[in-house]
C-alpha positions as CSV (number, residue, x, y, z in Angstrom):
1,X,-29.4,6.7,-15.6
2,X,-28.0,3.4,-14.4
3,X,-24.5,3.0,-12.9
4,X,-23.0,-0.5,-13.1
5,X,-19.9,-1.0,-11.0
6,X,-17.5,-3.7,-12.1
7,X,-14.9,-4.4,-9.4
8,X,-11.5,-5.9,-9.7
9,X,-11.0,-7.3,-6.2
10,X,-7.3,-8.2,-6.7
11,X,-6.4,-4.5,-7.2
12,X,-9.1,-2.9,-5.0
13,X,-10.4,-0.9,-8.0
14,X,-13.7,-0.3,-9.8
15,X,-14.7,0.5,-13.4
16,X,-18.1,2.1,-14.0
17,X,-20.5,1.8,-16.9
18,X,-22.9,4.6,-16.9
19,X,-26.0,3.8,-19.0
20,X,-28.2,6.7,-20.2
21,X,-31.0,5.4,-22.4
22,X,-29.3,3.4,-25.1
23,X,-26.0,5.1,-24.6
24,X,-23.1,4.5,-22.2
25,X,-20.0,6.0,-20.7
26,X,-17.2,3.9,-19.2
27,X,-15.0,5.3,-16.5
28,X,-11.5,4.0,-15.9
29,X,-11.6,0.6,-17.7
30,X,-8.9,-1.9,-17.1
31,X,-7.2,-3.7,-20.0
32,X,-9.2,-7.0,-20.0
33,X,-12.0,-5.3,-21.8
34,X,-14.0,-8.4,-22.7
35,X,-16.0,-8.1,-19.4
36,X,-17.1,-4.6,-20.3
37,X,-18.0,-5.5,-23.9
38,X,-20.3,-8.2,-22.5
39,X,-22.2,-5.7,-20.4
40,X,-22.6,-3.4,-23.3
41,X,-23.9,-6.2,-25.5
42,X,-26.2,-7.6,-22.9
43,X,-27.8,-4.3,-22.3
44,X,-27.8,-3.2,-26.0
45,X,-25.8,-0.1,-25.1
46,X,-23.8,2.1,-27.6
47,X,-20.6,3.4,-26.1
48,X,-20.1,7.1,-26.7
49,X,-17.3,8.0,-24.3
50,X,-14.5,6.3,-22.4
51,X,-13.4,8.5,-19.5
52,X,-10.1,8.3,-17.6
53,X,-9.6,10.2,-14.3
54,X,-5.8,10.0,-14.4
55,X,-2.8,8.1,-15.6
56,X,-3.1,5.0,-13.4
57,X,-0.2,3.8,-11.3
58,X,-1.7,0.4,-10.3
59,X,-2.9,-1.1,-13.6
60,X,-2.7,-0.8,-17.4
61,X,-5.7,0.9,-18.9
62,X,-7.9,-0.6,-21.6
63,X,-9.5,2.7,-22.4
64,X,-7.5,3.5,-25.6
65,X,-8.3,0.3,-27.3
66,X,-11.9,0.1,-26.1
67,X,-12.6,3.6,-27.5
68,X,-10.9,2.7,-30.8
69,X,-12.8,-0.6,-31.1
70,X,-16.2,0.9,-30.5
71,X,-15.5,4.3,-32.2
72,X,-16.1,6.2,-28.9
73,X,-14.5,9.4,-27.7
74,X,-11.5,8.9,-25.4
75,X,-11.5,11.6,-22.7
76,X,-8.4,12.2,-20.6
77,X,-7.3,15.1,-18.4
78,X,-6.0,17.8,-20.7
79,X,-2.6,17.8,-19.0
80,X,-2.3,14.0,-18.8
81,X,0.8,13.9,-21.0
82,X,-0.6,11.0,-23.1
83,X,1.4,10.5,-26.4
84,X,-1.7,9.4,-28.3
85,X,-4.8,11.2,-29.6
86,X,-7.6,11.9,-27.0
87,X,-10.3,14.4,-26.2
88,X,-8.9,16.8,-23.6
89,X,-11.0,17.4,-20.5
90,X,-10.6,21.0,-19.2
91,X,-11.8,22.1,-15.9
92,X,-15.5,23.0,-15.9
93,X,-15.8,22.8,-19.7
94,X,-18.9,20.6,-20.3
95,X,-18.7,17.7,-22.7
96,X,-22.1,17.1,-24.2
97,X,-23.3,13.6,-25.0
98,X,-26.6,12.3,-26.2
99,X,-29.1,12.8,-23.4
100,X,-26.3,13.5,-20.8
101,X,-23.5,15.8,-20.0
102,X,-20.0,15.3,-18.5
103,X,-18.6,18.0,-16.4
104,X,-14.8,17.7,-15.7
105,X,-13.5,19.0,-12.4
106,X,-9.8,19.4,-12.0
107,X,-9.0,17.5,-8.7
108,X,-5.2,17.3,-8.4
109,X,-3.6,15.5,-5.5
110,X,-3.4,11.8,-6.4
111,X,-1.7,13.0,-9.6
112,X,-1.2,16.6,-10.8
113,X,-3.6,16.3,-13.7
114,X,-6.2,14.2,-11.9
115,X,-9.8,15.0,-13.1
116,X,-13.1,13.9,-11.6
117,X,-16.2,13.8,-13.8
118,X,-19.8,14.7,-12.9
119,X,-22.3,13.0,-15.1
120,X,-26.0,13.8,-15.2
121,X,-29.0,14.3,-17.4
122,X,-31.3,17.2,-17.7
123,X,-34.4,15.3,-16.6
124,X,-32.9,12.9,-14.1
125,X,-32.5,13.6,-10.4
126,X,-29.4,11.3,-10.2
127,X,-26.1,13.0,-10.6
128,X,-22.9,11.1,-10.0
129,X,-19.3,12.2,-9.4
130,X,-16.7,9.8,-10.6
131,X,-13.8,10.7,-8.4
132,X,-11.0,8.3,-9.4
133,X,-8.2,8.6,-6.9
134,X,-9.4,11.9,-5.4
135,X,-12.3,11.7,-2.9
136,X,-12.6,8.0,-1.8
137,X,-15.1,6.5,0.6
138,X,-13.9,7.6,4.0
139,X,-10.5,8.5,2.6
140,X,-8.6,10.1,-0.3
141,X,-6.1,8.8,-2.8
142,X,-2.5,8.9,-1.6
143,X,-0.2,11.6,-2.9
144,X,3.2,10.0,-2.7
145,X,3.1,7.7,-5.8
146,X,5.2,10.1,-7.9
147,X,8.0,10.3,-5.4
148,X,8.6,11.9,-2.0
149,X,9.7,15.1,-3.6
150,X,6.2,15.8,-4.8
151,X,4.2,14.2,-2.0
152,X,3.6,17.2,0.2
153,X,2.7,19.5,-2.6
154,X,0.2,17.0,-4.0
155,X,-1.2,16.3,-0.6
156,X,-1.9,20.0,-0.2
157,X,-3.6,20.0,-3.6
158,X,-5.7,17.1,-2.5
159,X,-7.1,19.1,0.3
160,X,-8.3,21.7,-2.2
161,X,-9.7,19.0,-4.4
162,X,-11.8,17.6,-1.6
163,X,-13.1,21.1,-0.8
164,X,-14.0,21.6,-4.5
165,X,-16.0,18.4,-4.5
166,X,-17.7,19.3,-1.3
167,X,-19.4,22.2,-3.2
168,X,-21.5,19.6,-5.2
169,X,-25.0,18.9,-4.0
170,X,-25.2,16.6,-0.9
171,X,-27.1,13.9,-2.8
172,X,-24.5,13.7,-5.6
173,X,-23.2,10.1,-5.8
174,X,-19.5,9.4,-5.2
175,X,-18.1,6.7,-7.3
176,X,-14.3,6.3,-6.7
177,X,-12.0,4.1,-8.8
178,X,-9.8,3.1,-5.9
179,X,-11.2,1.4,-2.8
180,X,-10.4,-1.0,0.0
181,X,-7.5,-3.3,-1.0
182,X,-5.9,-0.7,-3.3
183,X,-2.4,0.5,-2.5
184,X,-3.5,3.8,-4.0
185,X,-5.8,4.3,-1.0
186,X,-4.7,6.1,2.2
187,X,-6.9,4.1,4.6
188,X,-10.7,3.8,3.9
189,X,-14.1,2.9,5.2
190,X,-14.7,-0.4,3.6
191,X,-17.7,0.8,1.5
192,X,-17.5,1.2,-2.3
193,X,-19.8,4.2,-3.0
194,X,-21.2,7.1,-1.1
195,X,-22.6,10.6,-1.5
196,X,-21.1,14.0,-1.1
197,X,-23.2,14.7,2.0
198,X,-22.3,11.4,3.6
199,X,-18.6,12.0,3.0
200,X,-18.7,15.5,4.4
201,X,-20.5,14.1,7.5
202,X,-18.4,10.9,8.0
203,X,-15.1,11.2,6.1
204,X,-12.5,12.2,8.8
205,X,-10.5,14.2,6.2
206,X,-13.3,16.7,6.1
207,X,-12.5,17.6,9.7
208,X,-9.3,19.4,8.5
209,X,-9.6,23.1,7.9
210,X,-6.2,23.8,6.4
211,X,-4.0,22.2,3.8
212,X,-0.9,21.7,6.0
213,X,-2.6,19.7,8.7
214,X,-4.4,17.7,6.0
215,X,-1.1,16.9,4.3
216,X,0.5,15.9,7.7
217,X,-2.3,13.4,8.2
218,X,-2.3,12.1,4.7
219,X,1.5,11.5,4.7
220,X,1.7,10.0,8.1
221,X,2.0,6.2,8.3
222,X,1.6,5.4,4.7
223,X,2.5,1.8,3.9
224,X,5.0,1.1,1.0
225,X,3.5,0.4,-2.4
226,X,4.4,-2.2,-5.0
227,X,7.5,-1.5,-7.1
228,X,5.7,-2.3,-10.3
229,X,3.8,1.0,-10.0
230,X,6.8,2.7,-11.5
231,X,6.2,0.9,-14.8
232,X,2.4,1.7,-15.1
233,X,2.6,5.5,-15.6
234,X,5.0,5.3,-18.6
235,X,3.0,2.4,-20.2
236,X,-0.3,4.3,-19.8
237,X,1.1,7.5,-21.2
238,X,2.8,5.8,-24.2
239,X,-0.2,3.9,-25.4
240,X,-1.6,1.0,-23.4
241,X,-3.1,-2.0,-25.1
242,X,-6.0,-4.2,-24.2
243,X,-5.7,-7.9,-23.8
244,X,-7.9,-10.8,-24.9
245,X,-8.3,-14.1,-23.2
246,X,-4.9,-15.8,-22.7
247,X,-4.5,-19.5,-22.8
248,X,-1.8,-21.0,-20.6
249,X,-0.4,-24.3,-21.8
250,X,0.9,-27.1,-19.5
251,X,4.6,-27.5,-18.8
252,X,6.4,-30.7,-18.2
253,X,9.4,-31.1,-15.9
254,X,12.0,-30.7,-18.7
255,X,10.4,-27.5,-19.9
256,X,10.3,-26.2,-16.3
257,X,13.9,-27.1,-15.7
258,X,14.9,-25.3,-19.0
259,X,12.9,-22.3,-17.9
260,X,14.7,-22.1,-14.6
261,X,18.1,-22.6,-16.2
262,X,17.3,-19.7,-18.5
263,X,16.7,-17.4,-15.6
264,X,12.9,-17.4,-15.7
265,X,10.7,-16.8,-12.6
266,X,8.5,-19.5,-11.0
267,X,5.3,-18.3,-9.4
268,X,3.6,-20.8,-7.1
269,X,-0.1,-19.9,-6.5
270,X,-1.1,-22.9,-4.5
271,X,-2.3,-22.9,-0.9
272,X,0.5,-21.6,1.4
273,X,0.5,-24.8,3.4
274,X,1.0,-26.9,0.3
275,X,3.8,-24.5,-0.7
276,X,5.5,-25.1,2.7
277,X,5.1,-28.9,2.3
278,X,7.1,-28.8,-0.9
279,X,8.0,-26.4,-3.7
280,X,10.5,-25.8,-6.5
281,X,13.6,-24.2,-5.0
282,X,13.7,-20.5,-5.8
283,X,10.0,-20.2,-6.6
284,X,7.9,-17.4,-5.1
285,X,4.8,-18.5,-3.2
286,X,1.8,-16.2,-3.5
287,X,-1.4,-17.9,-2.8
288,X,-4.0,-17.0,-5.4
289,X,-6.5,-14.6,-3.9
290,X,-7.4,-10.9,-3.8
291,X,-3.7,-9.8,-3.4
292,X,-2.2,-12.2,-5.9
293,X,-1.4,-9.7,-8.7
294,X,0.0,-6.8,-6.6
295,X,2.3,-9.1,-4.7
296,X,3.5,-10.7,-7.9
297,X,4.2,-7.3,-9.4
298,X,6.1,-6.4,-6.2
299,X,8.2,-9.6,-5.9
300,X,8.9,-10.7,-9.4
301,X,11.2,-9.1,-12.0
302,X,8.9,-7.1,-14.2
303,X,10.1,-8.3,-17.6
304,X,11.0,-11.9,-16.7
305,X,9.1,-14.8,-18.2
306,X,6.9,-16.5,-15.6
307,X,6.1,-20.2,-15.1
308,X,3.1,-20.9,-12.9
309,X,2.7,-23.8,-10.4
310,X,-0.9,-24.4,-9.6
311,X,-3.2,-27.0,-8.2
312,X,-5.3,-28.8,-10.8
313,X,-8.4,-27.0,-9.6
314,X,-6.9,-23.5,-10.1
315,X,-7.6,-21.5,-13.3
316,X,-4.3,-20.7,-15.0
317,X,-5.9,-18.5,-17.6
318,X,-7.6,-16.4,-15.0
319,X,-4.3,-16.1,-13.1
320,X,-2.7,-14.9,-16.4
321,X,-5.4,-12.2,-16.8
322,X,-4.7,-11.0,-13.2
323,X,-1.0,-10.7,-14.0
324,X,-1.5,-9.1,-17.4
325,X,-3.6,-6.3,-15.8
326,X,-0.4,-5.0,-14.3
327,X,1.8,-5.7,-17.2
328,X,3.2,-9.2,-16.3
329,X,2.3,-10.7,-19.7
330,X,4.9,-13.3,-20.3
331,X,3.4,-16.3,-18.7
332,X,5.0,-19.3,-20.5
333,X,3.2,-22.2,-19.0
334,X,1.8,-23.9,-15.9
335,X,2.8,-27.0,-14.0
336,X,0.1,-28.8,-12.0
337,X,1.5,-29.4,-8.5
338,X,5.1,-30.5,-7.8
339,X,4.6,-34.3,-7.8
340,X,6.0,-34.7,-11.3
341,X,8.9,-32.5,-10.5
342,X,9.8,-34.7,-7.5
343,X,9.2,-37.9,-9.4
344,X,11.7,-36.7,-12.0
345,X,14.4,-36.6,-9.4
346,X,14.4,-32.9,-8.7
347,X,14.7,-31.7,-5.2
348,X,11.9,-29.9,-3.4
349,X,12.4,-27.1,-0.8
350,X,10.3,-27.3,2.4
351,X,9.8,-25.6,5.7
352,X,7.8,-26.3,8.8
353,X,4.8,-24.3,9.8
354,X,3.5,-23.5,13.3
355,X,0.6,-21.7,15.0
356,X,0.9,-18.5,17.0
357,X,-0.1,-20.5,20.1
358,X,2.8,-23.0,19.6
359,X,5.2,-20.1,19.0
360,X,4.0,-18.4,22.1
361,X,4.5,-21.6,24.1
362,X,8.0,-22.1,22.7
363,X,9.1,-18.5,23.6
364,X,7.6,-18.8,27.0
365,X,9.6,-22.0,27.6
366,X,12.7,-20.1,26.7
367,X,13.6,-21.9,23.5
368,X,16.3,-20.1,21.4
369,X,14.1,-18.8,18.5
370,X,14.7,-15.7,16.4
371,X,11.4,-14.4,15.2
372,X,11.4,-12.5,11.9
373,X,8.3,-10.3,11.5
374,X,7.5,-9.7,7.9
375,X,4.3,-7.7,8.2
376,X,4.0,-4.1,6.9
377,X,5.4,-1.3,9.0
378,X,2.0,-0.2,10.3
379,X,1.2,-3.6,11.6
380,X,4.6,-3.9,13.2
381,X,4.2,-0.5,14.9
382,X,0.8,-1.5,16.2
383,X,2.3,-4.4,18.1
384,X,4.9,-7.1,17.8
385,X,6.6,-9.9,19.7
386,X,9.4,-8.7,22.0
387,X,12.8,-9.6,20.6
388,X,11.5,-10.0,17.0
389,X,13.3,-8.5,14.1
390,X,11.2,-6.6,11.5
391,X,11.8,-6.9,7.7
392,X,8.9,-6.3,5.4
393,X,8.4,-9.1,2.9
394,X,9.4,-7.0,-0.2
395,X,12.7,-6.1,1.5
396,X,13.8,-9.7,2.0
397,X,16.4,-10.7,-0.6
């Protein structure tokens, strides 16, 4: 049995392809399924099962279309609430595959119906638990994504789920979907995979002996999560669709002006210093990197058409894939830099940048400066400049 992890760094998530002989199982695939199809083809694997641990809150699933395309069984938790056809996974009821078995374990906490899957073969020492948003490496999935009214109850259930998983053999591999960089994670250890024995020994959550103290710890100090999460559950329940390879066309200044006049969003993915030096007024600057998509989903109107502003070296098609993973599909074009915009007589917005050392010197000299600290609440609580005002970036309007 070979386990191939395919990470999506921008969301802090992983999809797993489990190869058993010439057959394969895919766990928690995202909607840009082309990269999974390539692995299956390269390794001459026949997909038999697509397995989902839960209805995801941070991305749109590609599982439904992937299973349909390759005539594989689509396995979801029995109580997932999906409106389309699927094979229900019931707790501890084995799903038999060619040369392997899938054992569902109900592990509520991240969501009520959350299910982990233990996959193994009869003649292979390797047994792996795919724990989705339940047991993570050094942490557990957060329990507040369905609303504060359910958070404590789900956190208590998460305690029981971790205890259930701890009954698996110590050498069972732990392969979570959520990891470092995901807003679905409540802290973490930085590693991507583990074993049951290693987690029992090193995960601080296994130090708790009762559900209430566990829940207190899980719910304390959670950072806010992106507003687009509210859109993901309904989309995934109603019938998510996969995406191909988008092609983003170039925009000229007149097209950009018309887009803005019509109320469209402008997303500038250039280097933050370039953005500061000059950008289209009203545009949102989110430098392309590992946090590009979640912040775009947080700061942009979900259904608004999006025009990109990128450097010539940046890949607009790849940026569109990142956005489409979270449902921002209406990318109407890209403008390369803002030189043409300025040359056409349009104004650019600008602001100065400084270093922390220069800011410190200015404050020491007594200059009249109001510092606005836009970091997340945990960072603010850990230490901030005296006299600064805190307002987290998503709350600025």
